[in-house]
N, C-alpha and C positions, 0 to 999 in steps of 0.2 A: 416532526411537527411542521417544519418548513416545507417539506414536500407536500403534505396534506393541504397546507394553506394555498400553495401554488395550484394544486388540482382544483380546489373549490373556486378559485378566482377565474379559471378559464370558462369560456362560454360552453353551453350544453353540446354544441356541435363538435367542438374539439374534445370534450370529455368522452363523447360517444366514440370518436376515432381512437382515443386512448385505450378503450376497453374492447372495441370490436376488431380493430385492424390486426393486432398481433396473432390471435388465434386463426383469423382468416388467412393471413400471410403464411403461417406455419402449415396449415392444412393444405393450402393450394400448392405450396412449394414441395411438400411431401408427395403430393399427387404428381406433380411435374417430374420430380426425380425418379419416382418409381416407374414412370412410363417412358423414360428417356435414357438414351445412351450417353455416357459421359466419358470423355477421353482427356487424360492429363498428360501434358508434354513437359519433360524436363523438370519434374517435381522432386527428384531423388534427394537433392541436398537439403531442401527445406523440410522434407519429411524426416530424414535421418536426424537433422538437428533437433527437431521437436521430440522425436522418440528417444534421443540421448539426454533429454531433460533440459535442453537449452531454450532460451527465449527467442522469439522471432518477431520482427517488424515487417508487416505486409502493407505495401502501397498499392492502392487501386484507384481507378477513376470513379467519380461519383455515378456515372451512368451504369456501373455494374453493382450498385449497392444492394439490389434485390437478389442477384444470383450468386455472387462470390461468397458473401458472408454465410449463406445457407449451406454452401458446400463444405464449410469448415465449422459447422455448428457444434460439433462434438469435440472441438479442440480448445475449449476454454477461451473463446474469442473475447478479447477485451477491446473496447473502442473508446475514443475520446468524445465527450459531449460537453458543449460549452457551458459556462457558468451563468448564462443569461436566463431570463424567465422562460424563453422558448426552449432552452436547453434542459430546464428542469422537467418540462413535459416530455421531451425526447428521451431523457434518461429513464423515465418510467416506461415508455414504449419499448425502448431497447432492452430493458430488463425483462419485460413480459415476453419478448421475442426469444429469450434464452441467452442473450449476450450479457456481458458485464460492462456497465458504463463507468467510466472514470471522468470526473468533472475536471476539465482543463480550461484553458483560456478560451475566450470567445473568438480570438483571432489566432492565426497559425504562426505568428512571428515571435521569435525570441524565446529563450529558455525560461525566463521568469514566469511567463504566462502558462508554460507547460510543466511547471514544477510538480504538480500533483500527479501527472501522468508519468513523469520520469521517476518520481519517488516510488510509485506503484510498481513499475517494472524492476527497479533496483531491489525492492524489498520482497519480491515474490519470485518463485521458481517457475519455469516452464510457462512463460507468458506467450500467448499468441495475440499480438496487438495488431489490429487492422485499422486503417484510416483512409478516408477518401482524400487524396493529396491535393485535389483541386478545390477542396473545401466544400461548403454547403451552398455557396453562391457563385462560384466560378472565379475567373473565366474558365471555360472548358479547356481541358488538356494543358493547364498551366500548374505545375507543381509549386506549392507553397513551401516555405522554409521550415515549417514545424516538424515534419518527419525527420529532417536532417538534424535539427537541434536535439530531437529525442534520441536519434542514433548516436550522436556525439556523446551525450551525457550518459546514456545507458550502456554504451559500448557494444551495441548489438547491430548486426548488419540489416540493411533494408532489402527485402525481396519484392520485386514487382510482379504483379499477377494481372492477367487480362483474360476475359471470357468472351465467347461468341456462341451463337446458336444458329441453327438452320432457319428457325421460325421464331420471330419475336414481334412484339408490338413496341414501337418507339414512341414515347410520349413527347408532346410538343413543349418540352421544358428546356431550360438553358443547357442542361447536360445531355439531353436526348436519352433519358432513362430507358433502359431496356427491360421489358416485361417478357420473361420466357413463357412459351406455350407448352402444353403437355404433348406427349408422343413426339418427342423432339430428339435432337442430337446436339450436345454441347462439346466445346473444346476449351480447355483451360491451358493457358500458356504461362510458364514461369520463367522469369528473366534471371540474369546473373545477379548475385548479391552486390550491393553497393556498400563498401566499407567506409566509415567516416572516422578518422582518427580523433581521439579525445582531445588532442591539442590543436584541432583544426581552427584556423583563422577565419575571419569573415569571408575572405577571398576563397579559401578552400571550401567553406560551406556553400558558397554560390556555385563553385565548380561541381560539387557533389549533388546539388539541387538540379543542375542542368544535366548531369549524368543520369540521375533518376528519371528525369523527364524524358530524356532521349531513349532510355531503355523501355519506358512505358509506351512511347510512341512507336518504337520498333515492334512491340507486341501488338499495338493497334493495327499496324500495317499487315502483320501476319494474320490477325484475326479477320481483317476485311477480305483477305484473299482465300481464307481457309475453305469456305463452302461455295466458292464460285464455280468450281468444276473446270478451272482453266489450267489445271496442271499443278497449281500451288497447294491444293489440299492433299490430305493423306499424311503419311509418315514424313518426318523430318530427319535427314541423315545425321547420325551422331548424337541424337537425343533419345531419352527414354520415353516409353509410351505405356500407359496403363489404361485399360478399358473397364468401366464399372457400370453396373445396372442397379444392384441392391446395396452396394457399399458406398462409403463416403470417398475414401481415397486409398490408394496403395493396396487394395485387395483385403483390407483389414476391416472387419465389422466392429466399429466403435460402439461403446455402450451408449444408450440413449441419454442417460444421465451423466453428463460430463462432470468430473470432479472439479471442485472449486480450486482456483490457484492457491498455493500455500505460501505463507511467509517463509523466508529463508531459515527461520528458526523452527519450522515444522508446523506452525499453526496455520489454520485456514484463515483467509482474509478476503 
C-alpha cells in the first residue's frame, strides 16, 4: 500500500520513466552484450566464492552503474536503496530491472542506518550484494563508510570491480556515467578482497575505507590505460583471463531466471 501511494504521488513524467526505462535498459544492454567482446581479469576468487554458496560484497564506482550490474544480472544481485521518497521510486525501478532492492539508510554512514541491509545478508545464503561506494551524489571516487560497516557486521569480504570499454558515451554528470555502445569490447577488472574484522575499531574502519578506495583507484588507472594501445593493454602477467561473447562470466551459461536468495532456513525471501 505504501509503495502504491508513493507511485501515485510522483508526477507523470517520473511515472513514465518508472515503467519505460527498465525494459529499454534491459533490451539495449542485451543487444550491447550480444554484439561485444567481454574480457574478465582476475575474477577467479570472486566466482569460486559465489559458486561455493558464499556471499559477496561488490564495490563499484557510480559511473559504472549501467555496465557492471548487468554483467552480473544472473547472480541474484542485491543492492541498497535509500528509505527516502526518491528511494521508494528507485526500489520499483531496480526491481523491474531484475535486481533485488533492500531498503537501507539514506546515508552511507554507521551500522544503524544500514541495519536492514546487514540483516538481509546475514539471514540469506549466497548473496551478491553490489553498491556504488561513492553514493548517489558523490563526490566522485570517494568511498563512503557504509560498505565497510556492512563488511564488518556481515563478516563478508569486499571485492572491488571496475569496467572500461573501447567506445562509450560519457554523460555530463558528477560521476561521468559511462553508457556502453554496441559492437564494442569491454574489460572488467577485479581487485583483491578487503577483509574487515568484526571487532574493527573506528580507526580500523577508516583504514579499510581508504584501502578499498585505493584498490578501486588502482583499477581506475588500469582501466584508463587498457585500450590506449600504449603497451599497457592486453594480458596482465600472473592474472587469470576469460573471454566471453554469449555468456555472462566464467564460460558458464547462467539461467535467464536467477533463483531468489534463500533464507538460511531454506525458505525463499
